[in-house]
VOGU-3710 file (C-alpha; in Angstrom, 3 decimals, decimal comma):
1> madpvvvaar> 106,065/86,421/92,623  109,403/88,076/93,467  111,001/87,287/96,806  110,805/90,611/98,734  114,029/92,065/100,116  113,930/93,440/103,673  116,381/95,705/105,502  116,412/97,387/108,921  115,414/101,031/108,850  118,141/103,646/109,119
11> qqiscdlade> 116,513/105,841/111,792  117,256/103,449/114,650  120,074/102,247/116,820  120,270/98,875/118,488  122,453/96,809/120,775  122,719/93,153/121,706  121,789/92,200/125,267  122,741/88,547/125,786  120,366/86,713/123,386  118,101/89,742/122,970
21> vailnleagv> 118,242/93,079/121,169  117,175/96,531/122,360  116,195/98,992/119,619  115,662/102,743/119,838  113,520/104,275/117,123  115,181/107,680/116,722  112,110/109,302/115,140  109,661/108,260/117,848  112,113/108,093/120,764  110,685/104,703/121,716
31> ydgldavgal> 112,618/101,613/122,825  111,517/98,153/121,779  112,984/94,779/122,560  113,316/91,473/120,766  113,865/88,030/122,206  116,342/85,518/120,748  114,345/84,714/117,603  113,593/88,356/116,917  117,246/89,183/117,567  118,344/86,652/114,951
41> iwnliqqprt> 115,982/88,187/112,397  117,089/91,690/113,391  120,752/90,824/112,950  120,037/89,249/109,566  118,265/92,348/108,241  121,096/94,729/109,042  121,942/94,088/105,388  119,297/93,708/102,670  118,121/90,082/102,590  115,362/88,245/100,809
51> mgairdalld> 112,507/86,793/102,824  113,633/83,398/101,562  117,147/83,865/102,940  115,785/84,943/106,329  113,373/82,004/106,397  116,168/79,576/105,493  118,369/80,925/108,307  115,515/80,402/110,778  114,911/76,869/109,497  118,618/76,104/109,965
61> eydvdperce> 118,486/77,333/113,563  115,054/76,134/114,750  112,918/73,020/114,461  109,800/74,506/112,873  107,505/73,676/109,968  108,613/75,713/106,904  105,107/77,058/106,194  104,609/78,106/109,809  108,056/79,702/109,825  107,342/81,749/106,714
71> gnlraflavl> 103,894/82,835/107,923  105,253/83,908/111,293  108,207/85,664/109,666  105,834/87,664/107,445  103,702/88,579/110,476  106,775/89,615/112,472  108,110/91,825/109,661  104,644/93,292/109,178  104,899/94,578/112,768  108,367/96,064/112,238
81> rpirlarkyg> 107,335/98,073/109,177  104,596/100,262/110,707  106,784/101,209/113,664  109,512/102,105/111,179  112,086/99,555/112,231  112,220/97,687/108,923  111,285/98,372/105,342  111,146/96,618/102,050  114,395/97,402/100,299  113,917/100,469/98,133
91> srrargharm> 110,718/101,517/99,960  110,576/105,049/101,385  107,473/104,990/103,567  106,013/103,070/106,459  102,680/103,863/108,128  100,807/103,363/111,365  101,880/102,395/114,856  102,177/99,020/116,553  104,125/97,434/119,373  106,810/94,794/119,022
101> lssfitrs> 105,658/91,185/119,019  107,363/88,419/120,910  108,900/85,554/119,028  106,711/83,243/117,021  109,068/80,283/116,908  110,227/78,171/119,817  113,710/76,730/119,998  113,841/72,951/119,661
//
């Protein structure tokens, strides 16, 4: 199976706030926030990156089981897609509505 490539959606603006990130979805006019782990992922996906590269960056930064890390990363990105904050690279559509999740990984 190919390693999916993920990138932040274009119709948003964001800014760093200490270890967190605030994001404004320009289509919906809704702000969301990410804690430190989410902010790291968010900063990584400002350029197209494979899931594997994102997972590896998280494993370098946090003490977490690799399988748990990957599962939680997939769940986190699955939340970003429906609220149109991230997309699979090359994808044009996202559906549904959800709220931002807090981090899944705790710093060691």
